C-alpha positions in Angstrom: -6.1 5.9 9.0 -2.8 5.2 10.8 -0.2 8.0 10.7 2.9 6.4 9.2 5.1 8.9 11.0 4.0 7.6 14.5 4.2 3.8 14.7 2.1 2.3 17.4 5.2 0.8 19.0 8.9 0.3 18.1 9.5 -2.6 15.6 11.6 -4.6 18.1 8.6 -4.9 20.5 6.5 -6.9 18.1 6.2 -10.6 18.9 6.8 -11.8 15.4 9.8 -10.0 13.7 10.7 -11.0 10.1 13.9 -10.3 8.2 13.3 -10.6 4.5 16.1 -10.4 2.0 16.9 -11.2 -1.6 20.3 -12.9 -2.2 22.3 -14.1 -5.1 25.8 -15.6 -5.0 26.8 -13.7 -1.8 25.0 -15.4 1.1 27.3 -13.6 3.6 25.0 -10.5 3.3 22.5 -12.4 5.5 24.9 -12.9 8.5 26.3 -9.4 8.0 22.7 -7.9 8.2 21.8 -10.1 11.2 25.0 -8.9 13.0 24.3 -5.3 12.2 20.6 -5.6 13.4 21.8 -7.1 16.7 24.2 -4.2 17.3 21.5 -1.5 16.9 20.2 0.4 19.9 17.8 -1.1 20.6 18.6 -4.3 18.7 16.1 -5.7 16.3 16.5 -9.5 16.6 14.4 -11.3 14.0 12.3 -14.3 15.2 12.6 -15.6 11.6 14.6 -15.1 8.4 13.4 -15.5 4.9 15.4 -15.4 1.7 14.2 -14.9 -1.9 16.7 -16.3 -4.4 17.5 -18.4 -7.4 18.3 -22.1 -7.5 22.1 -21.3 -7.4 21.6 -18.8 -4.6 19.6 -21.3 -2.6 22.3 -23.9 -2.8 24.9 -21.3 -1.7 22.8 -20.2 1.2 22.1 -23.8 2.4 25.7 -24.8 2.2 27.3 -21.6 3.5 24.8 -20.6 6.1 22.8 -23.6 7.2 25.3 -26.5 7.2 24.9 -28.1 10.6 28.6 -28.1 11.3 30.1 -25.3 9.3 27.2 -23.0 8.5 27.9 -19.4 9.2 24.4 -18.6 10.4 24.8 -21.2 13.2 28.3 -19.8 14.0 27.0 -16.3 14.3 24.1 -17.4 16.6 26.5 -19.3 18.9 29.2 -16.7 18.9 27.0 -13.7 19.8 24.2 -15.6 21.7 21.5 -14.7 19.2 19.0 -17.3 20.2 15.4 -17.9 19.0 16.0 -17.0 15.4 14.3 -19.5 13.1 16.1 -20.0 9.8 15.7 -23.3 8.0 15.9 -24.5 4.5 12.1 -24.1 3.9 12.5 -20.4 4.6 14.6 -20.0 1.4 12.1 -19.2 -1.3 13.3 -20.1 -4.7 12.0 -18.3 -7.8 10.1 -20.7 -10.1 9.1 -20.4 -13.7 5.5 -21.0 -15.1 6.1 -24.8 -15.1 7.1 -24.7 -11.4 10.8 -25.3 -12.1 13.4 -23.5 -10.0 15.1 -20.7 -11.9 18.9 -20.9 -12.0 19.3 -17.2 -12.7 17.2 -14.2 -13.6 17.7 -13.3 -17.2 14.5 -13.5 -19.3 11.5 -11.2 -19.0 9.4 -14.2 -17.8 12.0 -14.9 -15.0 11.9 -11.2 -14.0 8.1 -11.4 -13.8 8.2 -14.5 -11.7 10.7 -12.9 -9.3 8.6 -9.8 -9.0 5.4 -11.8 -8.3 7.1 -13.9 -5.6 8.5 -10.9 -3.9 5.1 -9.2 -4.0 3.4 -12.2 -2.6 5.8 -12.6 0.3 5.8 -8.9 1.3 2.0 -8.8 1.1 1.7 -11.9 3.3 4.2 -10.7 5.9 2.4 -7.3 6.2 -1.0 -8.8 6.4 -0.7 -9.7 10.1 -0.5 -6.1 11.3 -1.1 -6.5 15.1 1.7 -9.0 15.7 4.4 -8.6 12.9 7.1 -6.2 12.1 8.9 -6.7 8.8 12.5 -5.6 8.2 13.6 -5.7 4.5 17.2 -5.6 3.5 18.4 -4.6 0.0 21.9 -5.9 0.6 21.9 -8.8 -1.8 20.7 -10.1 -5.1 20.6 -8.5 -8.6 19.6 -4.9 -9.0 16.2 -5.8 -10.4 15.5 -8.0 -7.3 16.2 -5.2 -4.9 14.1 -2.8 -7.0 11.1 -5.2 -6.8 11.7 -5.7 -3.1 11.9 -2.0 -2.2 8.8 -1.2 -4.4 6.8 -4.0 -2.8 7.5 -2.6 0.6 6.5 0.9 -0.6 3.2 -0.6 -1.7 2.4 -2.7 1.3 4.6 -1.4 4.1 3.1 -0.3 7.5 4.4 2.1 10.1 6.4 -0.7 12.0 8.2 -2.0 8.8 11.7 -0.9 8.0 14.0 -0.9 5.0 17.8 -1.0 5.2 21.1 -1.8 3.5 24.2 -3.2 5.2 27.5 -1.5 4.6 30.7 -3.5 4.7 34.0 -1.6 4.2 36.8 -2.8 1.9 38.6 -5.1 1.9 36.1 -7.3 3.7 33.2 -6.7 1.3 35.1 -8.4 -1.5 36.1 -11.5 0.5 33.9 -14.6 0.4 35.4 -15.9 3.6 34.1 -12.9 5.6 30.6 -13.3 7.0 30.5 -11.0 10.0 32.9 -9.2 12.4 34.5 -11.8 14.8 34.1 -11.4 18.5 37.8 -12.2 18.9 40.8 -12.0 16.6 40.5 -14.1 13.5 43.0 -13.8 10.6 41.5 -13.3 7.2 43.5 -13.5 4.0 42.5 -11.1 1.2 43.5 -12.8 -2.0 43.7 -9.8 -4.4 45.7 -7.8 -1.9 47.8 -10.7 -0.8 47.5 -9.6 2.8 46.0 -10.8 6.0 43.4 -8.7 7.9 41.7 -9.3 11.2 38.0 -10.1 10.9 37.5 -8.6 14.4 38.4 -5.1 13.0 35.6 -5.0 10.4 33.1 -2.2 10.9 29.7 -3.4 9.6 26.9 -0.8 9.8 23.2 -0.7 8.8 21.9 2.2 6.8 18.2 2.9 7.4 16.4 3.8 4.1 13.3 6.0 4.5 10.5 5.0 2.1 7.0 6.2 1.3 4.2 4.0 2.5 1.4 3.9 0.0 -0.6 1.0 1.5 -3.6 3.2 2.4 -3.8 4.6 -1.1 -4.6 1.4 -2.8 -7.8 2.1 -4.8 -11.1 0.5 -3.9 -11.4 -2.4 -6.4 -7.8 -3.4 -5.4 -8.4 -3.4 -1.6 -8.1 -7.2 -1.7 -4.5 -7.0 -2.9 -3.4 -6.6 0.7 -4.8 -10.1 1.4 -5.2 -12.0 -1.8 -3.0 -13.1 -4.7 -1.9 -10.4 -7.1 0.9 -9.9 -9.6 3.4 -7.2 -9.2 2.2 -5.5 -12.4 -1.4 -5.5 -11.1 -0.4 -3.8 -7.9 1.6 -1.2 -9.7 -1.2 -0.5 -12.1 -3.6 -0.2 -9.1 -1.4 2.3 -7.4 -0.9 4.3 -10.6 -4.6 4.6 -11.0 -4.9 5.8 -7.4 -2.4 8.6 -8.0 -4.3 9.8 -11.0 -6.6 12.8 -10.5 -10.1 11.6 -9.5 -12.6 11.0 -12.3 -16.3 9.9 -12.0 -19.0 8.8 -14.4 -22.7 8.7 -13.3 -24.7 5.8 -14.8 -28.3 6.5 -14.0 -29.5 3.4 -15.8 -27.5 1.2 -13.4 -27.7 3.6 -10.4 -24.0 3.6 -9.9 -21.0 5.9 -9.8 -18.0 4.6 -11.8 -14.8 5.9 -10.3 -11.6 6.5 -12.2 -10.1 3.2 -11.1 -13.1 1.3 -12.3 -14.7 0.9 -8.8 -18.5 0.8 -8.8 -20.4 2.6 -6.0 -24.1 1.7 -6.0 -26.3 4.5 -4.6 -29.9 4.8 -3.8 -32.1 6.8 -6.1 -32.2 10.0 -4.0 -28.5 9.8 -3.2 -27.6 9.3 -6.9 -29.7 12.3 -7.9 -28.2 14.3 -5.1 -24.7 13.5 -6.2 -25.7 14.1 -9.9 -27.1 17.5 -8.9 -23.9 18.6 -7.3 -21.8 17.0 -10.2 -23.8 19.0 -12.7 -23.3 22.2 -10.7 -19.6 21.5 -10.8 -19.5 20.8 -14.5 -21.4 24.0 -15.3 -19.4 26.2 -13.0 -22.2 27.1 -10.6 -21.7 28.1 -7.0 -21.5 25.5 -4.2 -24.8 24.4 -2.6 -25.5 25.5 0.9 -27.3 23.4 3.5 -30.8 24.9 3.6 -32.2 26.5 6.7 -34.1 24.4 9.1 -37.4 26.3 8.4 -38.4 26.1 4.7 -40.9 28.9 5.2 -38.0 31.3 5.7 -36.2 30.3 2.5 -35.2 33.0 0.1 -36.2 32.9 -3.5 -32.6 32.0 -4.3 -32.7 29.0 -2.0 -36.0 27.8 -3.5 -34.5 28.1 -7.0 -31.3 26.3 -5.9 -33.0 23.3 -4.3 -35.6 23.1 -7.1 -32.5 22.1 -9.2 -32.1 18.9 -7.1 -35.7 17.9 -7.7 -35.4 18.5 -11.4 -32.3 16.3 -11.4 -34.2 13.6 -9.5 -37.1 13.7 -11.9 -35.0 13.7 -15.0 -32.5 11.1 -14.1 -34.2 8.8 -11.6 -37.6 8.4 -13.1 -37.0 4.8 -13.8 -35.7 3.9 -10.4 -37.5 2.6 -7.3 -38.2 5.7 -5.3 -38.0 4.3 -1.8 -36.2 7.3 -0.3 -39.5 9.1 0.4 -39.0 11.7 -2.4 -41.7 11.7 -5.0 -41.7 13.3 -8.4 -44.6 15.5 -7.5 -43.0 16.9 -4.3 -42.1 20.5 -4.1 -38.4 21.4 -3.5 -39.0 22.7 0.0 -40.6 19.4 1.0 -37.7 17.4 -0.4 -34.7 19.5 0.5 -34.9 19.9 4.2 -31.9 20.4 6.4 -32.2 16.8 7.6 -32.5 15.5 4.0 -29.4 17.4 2.8 -27.2 16.1 5.7 -28.7 12.6 5.4 -27.8 12.4 1.7 -24.2 13.6 2.4 -23.8 11.0 5.2 -25.3 8.1 3.1 -23.1 8.9 0.1 -20.0 9.1 2.3 -20.8 5.7 3.8 -21.2 4.1 0.4 -18.0 5.6 -0.9 -16.0 4.4 2.2 -17.4 0.9 1.8 -16.3 0.8 -1.8 -12.9 2.6 -1.8 -11.9 3.1 1.8 -9.5 6.0 2.3 -9.9 7.2 -1.3 -13.5 8.3 -0.5 -12.1 11.8 0.3 -11.4 12.4 -3.4 -15.0 11.7 -4.5 -16.9 12.9 -1.4 -19.1 15.9 -1.1 -16.9 18.5 0.6 -17.1 22.0 2.1 -15.7 24.1 -0.7 -15.9 27.5 1.2 -13.7 26.7 4.2 -14.5 28.7 7.3 -16.9 31.0 5.4 -20.5 30.8 6.7 -22.8 29.6 5.5 -20.8 26.7 4.1 -21.0 25.7 0.5 -20.8 22.1 -0.5 -19.9 20.4 -3.8 -17.3 18.1 -5.5 -13.6 18.9 -6.0 -13.3 16.7 -9.0 -12.2 18.7 -12.1 -15.3 19.5 -14.3 -13.7 17.9 -17.3 -13.3 14.6 -15.4 -17.1 14.3 -14.6 -19.2 12.4 -17.1 -22.9 11.5 -17.2 -23.8 8.2 -18.8 -27.0 6.4 -19.7 -30.5 7.4 -20.6 -31.4 10.9 -19.9 -27.8 12.2 -19.8 -27.4 15.9 -20.3 
């Protein structure tokens, strides 16, 4: 798992650099943000700009920013030499209702849901190309709900190289619709409500970096595809909420699966399921952790023989109906089944199957050393006893 605190390289070094923003009726936040990003040390110059907005916001952005002759985006690029930034009309993503119509404003519950889903889809898509792309998200424009959805989407999908910010423009410039960025030379600007002229060259626009928690690697197993496929905002939030709940597991011997708290199914072989069930039952009944047996069964103590006989009893009771291909028969004695190699092999196989099913969340369900540095080590589950259930035929 990547350490979010140590990005592999600075964001400005990625070949594809995306600026993603929500906007409403103030398209100037786009040029203000671009200006501020270009003045950073080192500068983050996007290779492309994408906006999420309403039909009215899209019209404002196209006219104010992208007009071939008067567009302020083109003026900014020319005035400050910000070449190679791709920003065209098709990169303005308009929120649409269920019928595919562009939404003029966000007012109804359905319109808010459509906004959240579009934001989720775009953030997910821009963060899918991890080796080549760095995403910079700005919360400077749009309605409060839009910025909420955008910030939360980045929390859910953001990677170490992705950033979140807000552009700060001081009064009286922030209230003036004729101000789009600080001018490189003196340019008079009339502030209507103050009935005064100011110089656009004097404006101090800054970018505030916003730290955020990256939860991408905590997405639960059955939602791993959310980082690549289509998903609604509410589905992703539900998935994350499930991931943050204390782990819970149910053992279904009839289906030979573990059912994890988020609904993920982990199919195990007969011997592995019995092994997991043996340790789960010890956890439920408050018994001591199980130690890896000595390499020589002839030297086992009576305590060890009794301990490992519990596994064989679990296997016989719960896996009688399964295909016993693991080399463990019902008539085998405990010392023949529970060798050092068998114990460690079961642990490794269960860990592999958990990782394949739920990725980084495997740690919460895995068989772990419960005794720390104490030797000999004792192994078991950390799942709370009350959150372990046994299902199916033969359940205790």
